[in-house]
C-alpha positions as CSV (number, residue, x, y, z in Angstrom):
1,X,0.0,0.0,0.0
2,X,1.3,3.4,-1.0
3,X,0.9,7.1,-0.5
4,X,-0.2,9.0,-3.6
5,X,-0.2,12.7,-4.6
6,X,-2.7,13.8,-7.3
7,X,-2.3,17.3,-8.7
8,X,-5.3,19.4,-9.8
9,X,-8.7,20.7,-8.7
10,X,-11.4,20.0,-11.3
11,X,-13.9,17.3,-12.3
12,X,-11.1,15.4,-14.0
13,X,-9.2,15.2,-10.7
14,X,-12.3,14.2,-8.7
15,X,-12.7,11.3,-11.2
16,X,-9.1,10.3,-10.7
17,X,-9.3,10.7,-6.9
18,X,-12.3,8.3,-6.7
19,X,-10.6,5.7,-8.9
20,X,-7.3,5.8,-7.1
21,X,-8.8,5.8,-3.6
22,X,-10.9,2.7,-4.2
23,X,-7.8,0.7,-5.0
24,X,-6.7,-1.7,-2.2
25,X,-3.1,-0.5,-3.1
26,X,-3.9,3.1,-1.9
27,X,-2.9,3.7,1.7
28,X,-3.3,7.5,1.6
29,X,-4.3,9.9,-1.2
30,X,-3.4,13.6,-1.2
31,X,-4.9,16.0,-3.7
32,X,-3.2,19.4,-4.4
33,X,-5.2,21.6,-4.2
34,X,-8.4,19.5,-4.8
35,X,-12.0,20.6,-4.3
36,X,-14.9,19.8,-2.0
37,X,-15.5,16.5,-4.0
38,X,-11.9,15.2,-3.8
39,X,-11.9,15.7,0.0
40,X,-14.3,12.7,0.1
41,X,-11.5,10.4,-1.1
42,X,-8.4,11.9,0.5
43,X,-6.7,14.9,2.0
44,X,-6.7,18.2,0.1
45,X,-3.4,20.1,0.4
46,X,-3.4,23.9,-0.3
47,X,0.1,24.3,-1.8
48,X,0.6,26.2,-5.1
49,X,1.5,23.5,-7.6
50,X,3.8,25.9,-9.5
51,X,6.0,26.2,-6.4
52,X,7.9,23.1,-7.4
53,X,10.2,23.0,-4.3
54,X,7.2,23.0,-2.0
55,X,5.6,20.2,-4.0
56,X,8.9,18.2,-3.8
57,X,9.3,18.8,-0.1
58,X,5.7,17.7,0.5
59,X,6.4,14.4,-1.4
60,X,9.5,13.7,0.8
61,X,7.7,14.6,4.0
62,X,4.7,12.3,3.2
63,X,6.5,9.3,1.6
64,X,4.8,9.8,-1.7
65,X,5.5,6.8,-4.1
66,X,3.2,7.8,-7.0
67,X,2.5,11.3,-8.4
68,X,-0.3,11.8,-11.0
69,X,-0.6,15.2,-12.6
70,X,-4.1,16.2,-13.9
71,X,-3.7,19.7,-15.6
72,X,-1.2,20.8,-18.3
73,X,0.2,23.9,-16.7
74,X,2.7,22.4,-14.3
75,X,3.8,19.9,-17.0
76,X,4.5,22.7,-19.5
77,X,6.4,24.5,-16.8
78,X,8.6,21.5,-16.1
79,X,7.4,19.8,-12.9
80,X,8.6,16.4,-14.1
81,X,12.0,17.8,-15.1
82,X,12.3,19.3,-11.5
83,X,11.6,15.9,-10.0
84,X,14.0,14.0,-12.3
85,X,16.8,16.4,-11.6
86,X,16.7,15.8,-7.8
87,X,18.1,12.4,-6.7
88,X,15.7,12.4,-3.7
89,X,12.6,12.8,-5.9
90,X,13.6,10.9,-9.1
91,X,12.5,7.6,-7.6
92,X,8.9,8.6,-7.3
93,X,6.7,7.1,-10.1
94,X,5.6,10.2,-11.9
95,X,2.7,10.1,-14.4
96,X,3.0,13.2,-16.6
97,X,5.4,14.2,-19.4
98,X,8.5,16.4,-19.1
99,X,8.7,19.9,-20.6
100,X,9.8,18.6,-24.0
101,X,6.9,16.2,-24.2
102,X,4.4,18.7,-22.9
103,X,5.2,20.9,-25.9
104,X,2.7,18.8,-27.7
105,X,0.1,20.9,-26.0
106,X,2.3,23.9,-25.0
107,X,3.1,24.9,-28.6
108,X,0.6,24.4,-31.5
109,X,3.4,25.3,-33.9
110,X,5.7,22.6,-32.4
111,X,3.0,20.0,-32.6
112,X,2.1,20.8,-36.3
113,X,5.8,20.6,-37.3
114,X,6.0,17.3,-35.4
115,X,3.0,15.9,-37.3
116,X,4.3,17.1,-40.6
117,X,7.8,15.5,-39.9
118,X,6.4,12.1,-38.9
119,X,3.6,11.9,-41.6
120,X,0.7,12.1,-39.1
121,X,-2.6,13.2,-40.9
122,X,-3.6,16.7,-40.0
123,X,-4.9,20.0,-41.5
124,X,-2.6,22.1,-43.7
125,X,-1.2,25.1,-41.9
126,X,1.2,28.1,-41.7
127,X,2.6,29.9,-38.6
128,X,3.0,33.7,-38.3
129,X,4.6,36.1,-35.8
130,X,4.9,39.9,-35.3
131,X,7.8,39.8,-37.8
132,X,5.7,38.0,-40.5
133,X,2.3,39.6,-39.7
134,X,2.1,41.3,-43.1
135,X,2.8,38.0,-44.9
136,X,0.1,36.4,-42.7
137,X,-2.5,39.1,-43.7
138,X,-1.6,38.5,-47.4
139,X,-1.7,34.7,-46.9
140,X,-5.3,35.0,-45.6
141,X,-6.4,36.8,-48.8
142,X,-6.5,33.5,-50.8
143,X,-7.3,31.1,-47.9
144,X,-10.4,28.9,-48.2
145,X,-13.2,29.6,-45.7
146,X,-13.8,29.1,-42.9
147,X,-10.3,29.9,-41.5
148,X,-9.0,28.5,-38.2
149,X,-6.7,30.6,-36.1
150,X,-4.9,29.0,-33.1
151,X,-2.8,30.8,-30.4
152,X,0.5,28.9,-30.2
153,X,0.7,28.7,-26.4
154,X,-1.7,27.8,-23.6
155,X,-4.7,30.0,-23.6
156,X,-7.0,28.1,-21.1
157,X,-8.9,26.4,-24.0
158,X,-9.9,29.7,-25.5
159,X,-7.1,30.3,-28.0
160,X,-8.9,28.8,-31.1
161,X,-11.0,31.0,-33.4
162,X,-13.0,30.0,-36.5
163,X,-13.4,32.9,-38.8
164,X,-16.0,32.9,-41.6
165,X,-14.6,35.8,-43.7
166,X,-11.2,36.9,-44.8
167,X,-11.8,40.3,-43.2
168,X,-12.7,38.7,-39.8
169,X,-9.6,36.5,-40.0
170,X,-7.3,39.4,-40.8
171,X,-8.8,41.5,-37.9
172,X,-8.4,38.6,-35.5
173,X,-4.9,37.8,-36.6
174,X,-3.9,41.4,-35.9
175,X,-5.7,41.3,-32.6
176,X,-4.0,38.1,-31.6
177,X,-0.4,39.0,-32.6
178,X,-0.2,42.8,-32.4
179,X,-2.6,43.4,-29.6
180,X,-1.7,40.2,-27.8
181,X,-5.4,39.1,-27.4
182,X,-4.3,35.9,-25.6
183,X,-1.2,37.5,-24.0
184,X,2.2,35.8,-24.8
185,X,0.2,32.7,-26.0
186,X,-0.6,34.4,-29.2
187,X,2.9,35.8,-30.0
188,X,2.8,33.0,-32.6
189,X,-0.4,32.1,-34.4
190,X,-1.1,29.0,-36.5
191,X,-3.4,29.5,-39.4
192,X,-5.1,26.2,-40.4
193,X,-7.5,24.8,-42.9
194,X,-10.9,24.0,-41.5
195,X,-11.6,20.3,-41.4
196,X,-15.3,19.3,-42.0
197,X,-16.4,16.2,-40.0
198,X,-17.3,15.0,-36.5
199,X,-14.9,15.5,-33.7
200,X,-13.8,12.9,-31.1
201,X,-11.0,12.3,-28.8
202,X,-8.8,9.2,-28.2
203,X,-6.7,8.8,-25.1
204,X,-3.4,7.1,-24.9
205,X,-1.4,6.2,-21.7
206,X,2.3,5.9,-22.3
207,X,5.3,4.7,-20.1
208,X,8.1,6.0,-22.3
209,X,8.2,2.8,-24.5
210,X,4.8,1.1,-24.4
211,X,1.3,2.4,-24.6
212,X,-2.3,1.4,-24.1
213,X,-5.4,2.8,-25.8
214,X,-8.1,4.0,-23.5
215,X,-11.8,4.5,-24.5
216,X,-12.8,7.1,-27.1
217,X,-15.0,10.0,-26.0
218,X,-16.6,13.1,-27.5
219,X,-17.2,16.3,-25.6
220,X,-19.6,19.2,-26.2
221,X,-18.0,22.6,-26.0
222,X,-20.7,25.1,-26.9
223,X,-22.8,26.6,-24.1
224,X,-26.1,26.3,-26.0
225,X,-28.2,23.3,-27.1
226,X,-27.5,22.1,-30.7
227,X,-23.9,23.2,-30.3
228,X,-24.7,27.0,-30.4
229,X,-23.2,29.9,-28.5
230,X,-19.9,30.5,-26.9
231,X,-17.2,27.9,-26.4
232,X,-16.7,26.5,-22.9
233,X,-14.4,24.1,-21.2
234,X,-17.0,21.4,-22.0
235,X,-20.7,21.0,-21.2
236,X,-20.8,17.2,-21.2
237,X,-19.3,14.1,-22.9
238,X,-20.1,10.6,-24.1
239,X,-18.0,7.4,-24.3
240,X,-17.7,5.4,-26.5
241,X,-18.3,7.4,-29.7
242,X,-20.8,5.4,-31.9
243,X,-18.9,5.7,-35.2
244,X,-15.5,4.9,-33.5
245,X,-15.7,1.2,-34.3
246,X,-12.8,-1.3,-34.3
247,X,-12.0,-0.5,-38.0
248,X,-11.9,3.3,-37.4
249,X,-9.8,2.9,-34.1
250,X,-7.4,0.6,-36.0
251,X,-6.8,3.5,-38.4
252,X,-6.2,5.8,-35.5
253,X,-3.7,3.4,-34.0
254,X,-1.7,2.7,-37.1
255,X,-1.8,6.2,-38.8
256,X,-1.6,8.3,-35.7
257,X,-0.9,6.7,-32.3
258,X,2.0,4.4,-33.2
259,X,3.6,7.2,-35.5
260,X,3.2,9.7,-32.6
261,X,5.0,7.4,-30.1
262,X,7.7,6.5,-32.7
263,X,8.2,10.3,-33.4
264,X,8.6,11.1,-29.7
265,X,11.2,8.4,-29.3
266,X,13.0,9.7,-32.5
267,X,13.0,13.2,-30.9
268,X,14.6,11.7,-27.8
269,X,11.5,12.5,-25.7
270,X,10.8,9.9,-23.0
271,X,7.0,10.4,-22.8
272,X,5.4,9.2,-19.7
273,X,1.7,10.0,-19.1
274,X,-1.4,10.7,-21.1
275,X,-1.8,11.9,-24.7
276,X,-5.1,13.3,-25.6
277,X,-5.5,13.0,-29.4
278,X,-8.2,15.5,-30.6
279,X,-9.4,14.0,-33.9
280,X,-11.7,14.9,-36.8
281,X,-13.5,12.0,-38.6
282,X,-13.3,13.3,-42.2
283,X,-15.3,10.9,-44.4
284,X,-14.1,7.9,-42.3
285,X,-10.5,9.1,-42.2
286,X,-9.0,10.3,-38.8
287,X,-7.1,13.6,-38.8
288,X,-5.4,15.2,-35.8
289,X,-6.8,18.6,-34.7
290,X,-4.6,18.9,-31.6
291,X,-2.6,17.0,-29.0
292,X,-3.0,17.6,-25.3
293,X,-0.4,16.3,-22.8
294,X,-3.1,15.2,-20.2
295,X,-6.6,13.7,-20.0
296,X,-9.5,15.9,-21.1
297,X,-12.2,17.4,-18.9
298,X,-15.1,16.4,-19.0
299,X,-14.0,13.4,-21.0
300,X,-12.2,11.9,-18.0
301,X,-15.6,11.8,-16.2
302,X,-16.8,9.3,-18.9
303,X,-13.6,7.5,-19.7
304,X,-12.4,6.6,-16.2
305,X,-15.8,5.1,-15.0
306,X,-15.5,2.6,-17.9
307,X,-12.0,1.5,-17.0
308,X,-12.2,-1.6,-14.8
309,X,-8.5,-2.0,-14.0
310,X,-7.1,-1.1,-10.6
311,X,-6.2,2.6,-11.1
312,X,-3.2,2.5,-8.8
313,X,-1.7,-0.6,-10.6
314,X,-2.4,1.1,-14.0
315,X,-0.7,4.4,-12.9
316,X,2.3,2.6,-11.3
317,X,2.7,0.5,-14.5
318,X,2.9,3.8,-16.5
319,X,5.2,5.5,-14.0
320,X,7.6,2.5,-13.9
321,X,7.8,1.5,-17.6
322,X,5.7,-1.7,-17.3
323,X,2.6,-1.0,-19.4
324,X,3.5,-4.0,-21.5
325,X,2.3,-6.1,-18.6
326,X,-1.1,-4.5,-18.5
327,X,-4.3,-5.4,-20.4
328,X,-7.0,-2.6,-20.3
329,X,-10.4,-3.9,-19.2
330,X,-13.3,-1.8,-20.4
331,X,-17.0,-1.7,-19.3
332,X,-19.0,-2.2,-22.5
333,X,-21.8,0.2,-21.3
334,X,-22.1,3.8,-22.5
335,X,-21.2,6.7,-20.2
336,X,-22.8,10.1,-20.5
337,X,-21.8,13.1,-18.3
338,X,-23.9,16.3,-18.0
339,X,-22.1,19.4,-16.6
340,X,-24.0,21.8,-14.3
341,X,-22.6,25.3,-14.7
342,X,-23.0,28.7,-13.1
343,X,-25.0,31.6,-14.5
344,X,-22.9,33.8,-16.8
345,X,-20.4,31.0,-17.7
346,X,-18.2,31.0,-19.9
347,X,-17.9,34.7,-19.3
348,X,-18.3,36.4,-15.9
349,X,-20.1,33.9,-13.7
350,X,-21.6,33.7,-10.2
351,X,-19.9,31.9,-7.3
352,X,-20.8,31.0,-3.7
353,X,-24.3,29.6,-4.4
354,X,-25.5,27.1,-1.7
355,X,-26.0,23.7,-3.2
356,X,-28.3,20.9,-2.1
357,X,-29.9,17.7,-3.2
358,X,-26.7,15.7,-3.8
359,X,-27.9,13.0,-1.4
360,X,-31.1,12.4,-3.4
361,X,-29.1,11.4,-6.5
362,X,-29.6,7.8,-7.5
363,X,-27.7,5.7,-10.0
364,X,-25.3,8.4,-11.2
365,X,-21.8,9.5,-10.0
366,X,-21.2,13.1,-9.1
367,X,-17.8,14.6,-9.9
368,X,-17.2,18.1,-8.4
369,X,-15.7,20.5,-10.9
370,X,-15.9,23.8,-9.1
371,X,-17.1,23.5,-5.5
372,X,-15.9,24.4,-2.0
373,X,-17.1,23.9,1.6
374,X,-18.1,27.0,3.6
375,X,-16.8,27.4,7.1
376,X,-20.3,26.2,8.2
377,X,-19.8,23.0,6.1
378,X,-22.3,24.0,3.3
379,X,-21.4,23.0,-0.2
380,X,-20.9,26.1,-2.4
381,X,-20.5,26.6,-6.2
382,X,-17.0,27.9,-6.8
383,X,-16.4,27.8,-10.6
384,X,-18.0,28.2,-14.0
385,X,-18.4,24.5,-14.3
386,X,-19.7,23.2,-11.0
387,X,-20.5,19.5,-11.1
388,X,-20.4,16.7,-13.6
389,X,-23.2,14.0,-13.4
390,X,-22.1,10.7,-15.0
391,X,-24.3,7.8,-15.7
392,X,-23.8,4.4,-17.3
393,X,-26.5,2.8,-19.6
394,X,-26.9,0.3,-22.4
395,X,-27.0,3.2,-24.9
396,X,-26.6,7.0,-25.0
397,X,-30.3,7.8,-24.4
398,X,-30.6,5.6,-21.3
399,X,-27.4,7.0,-19.7
400,X,-28.4,10.6,-20.7
401,X,-31.9,10.2,-19.2
402,X,-30.4,9.1,-15.9
403,X,-28.0,12.0,-15.8
404,X,-30.8,14.5,-16.6
405,X,-33.1,13.0,-13.9
406,X,-30.3,13.6,-11.3
407,X,-29.5,17.0,-12.7
408,X,-33.0,18.0,-11.7
409,X,-32.4,16.7,-8.1
410,X,-29.5,19.0,-7.5
411,X,-30.3,22.6,-6.8
412,X,-28.5,25.9,-6.5
413,X,-29.5,29.4,-7.7
414,X,-29.4,29.9,-11.5
415,X,-28.2,26.4,-12.3
416,X,-27.8,25.7,-16.0
417,X,-27.0,22.5,-18.1
418,X,-27.5,21.2,-21.6
419,X,-30.2,18.6,-22.1
420,X,-28.9,17.4,-25.5
421,X,-25.5,15.8,-24.8
422,X,-25.0,13.2,-27.6
423,X,-27.8,14.7,-29.6
424,X,-26.3,13.9,-33.1
425,X,-26.3,10.2,-32.2
426,X,-29.8,10.0,-30.8
């Protein structure tokens, strides 16, 4: 039995906390910083995860044997590199890539060059900076519509714009580069062809040499029903994706996953952790939209409940280079998660609303995304996305109905959620 540290504070981390804590191999779970939901499964620790020396000291003081990183930010900033450089910390099984590996998410330009170099199917692109802004504006003149603009760096999921006219694209390119619309993240901007098709995500767990494929999922980014309105961090998700059958996933594995892993090894990158492959199904052919160096949120809330392996054993296998000894076991049922959000999200939203009704939820699992406990012990909303309600069923409709029934049972002022998650498959 071991002591485990999980880093992060959202619904993804609550899903991981639940899965890790129920393993007989978990003696004590710590979550840094965690939320009200994660505190049901372990001890929340209020240390700034970007203060690497404090994270390291905590691990030494608490005999941590396994460290699992949820969000991308500490990975892009080099948390793994810090651990590997310290002989006292290097022996901890660490699930999350180093700075070089996290560039897959940290730099859109780097990942596009990587895909081009290793023959991985993706959209055609060009990258522009302050020095080449005029060339970029000229390049847009003859670009097919719509035009996709992507900030090169991390922009909290908001750095991708789809422009429907050349004038809009030119104005946005100026805004991103010259006016730093997304701060330093848009010092470089990738201009990309628009891929027409249905999106999905495939998740890969790597140990540096070996990998295992995890279930496919699809998330729903728009705030409004029928995929309308502003982009959010995700209003819900389904797993598996109906069209991602064995033949399609075989294409993903041979054309994308195995080439990606071979490319990372050729670049000298020892990649340990998750790769989130954002895909577009273009007439039955998978193309990569983006890589992320972590699990998605809310996709984690539908993927993890379907994985039947002992989560501590799985994470230890990844962290110690032994994934070749693991066979992934998947629940065949469908998972649907519906996200409860705050009024105003994804713009300026309300916080601090008293929540009730969680104990009347039947047949679904609740994953806290943005919650905290008041001093009086009341559960309060504390984020744009507040709670994910995940249900399993024999099909999307059955699982969705269960999540929607339970969404009604939870109450807080100005609660909002989409009722049509999975709509294009129903």
